[in-house]
Structures are given as C-alpha cells and as structure tokens.
N, C-alpha and C positions, 0 to 999 in steps of 0.2 A: 047428856052423852053417856051418863052411867059413871061406874066406878073407875078408877085409874087402874090399869094393870101394868106392872113392873116390867113385864116381858115385852108388852107393845110399846111401851115409851121406850125402852131399851134398843128395841129393835129399829125405831124412828130415829133416834138419834144416832145409831150407829151407821144407818143408812145415809143420813145427812153428812155425817164426817167422813165416809168413804167417799161420796161423791164430791165433796171439797177436796179431798186428797188427789182424786183422779183428776180434777181441774188443775190442781197444783203441778201435779206431775207432767200433764200435758204442756202447760205454759212453760215449764223448765226446759224440757226436752223436744220443744217444737223446733223443727228444723236442724236438729243437732248436727247431722251429716249432710251438709249441703252438697259436698263434693260426691258425685256418684263415680262409681270406678267403671272405666272404660273397658270394653272388652277387646282382647287383641284379635282384630281381624285381619291381620296380615296373612296368614296361612290358609283362610277361607278360600281365597280366590284360586291358589293352586290346587286345593282339594275339590272344587268346584269345576275347574276345568278338567281333571282326572275323571270325575263322576260324569261329565258331558262326552268326554270320550268314549267311555265304556257304553253309553247309551247308544 
C-alpha cells in the first residue's frame, strides 16, 4: 500500500470518531419530544365562514 501518511490516517480516525458520535447523539435524542404541539383550530371555522360569505 505504500508509506503511511499521517494526514490520511488522522482523517480516517477522525471520520470514524465523528460517525460514532453521530450515532451516539441519535440514540440519546431519539424521539425526545414525543408530544407534538396541537394547533389551536377553534378560530379557523369562523374565519372560513367569513371567507366563504365574501366569495
């Protein structure tokens, strides 16, 4: 394969470390916010009725 280059070896190990960190982060924060905030749709019906009257 030839001689070992420090830059290539360092880039390889840093790439592996960053991939492992991304996997660890994903596992820790997987579905962290399970509750989705619901939209307040109570005023939508009155707004829609007003728009339909104007049409």
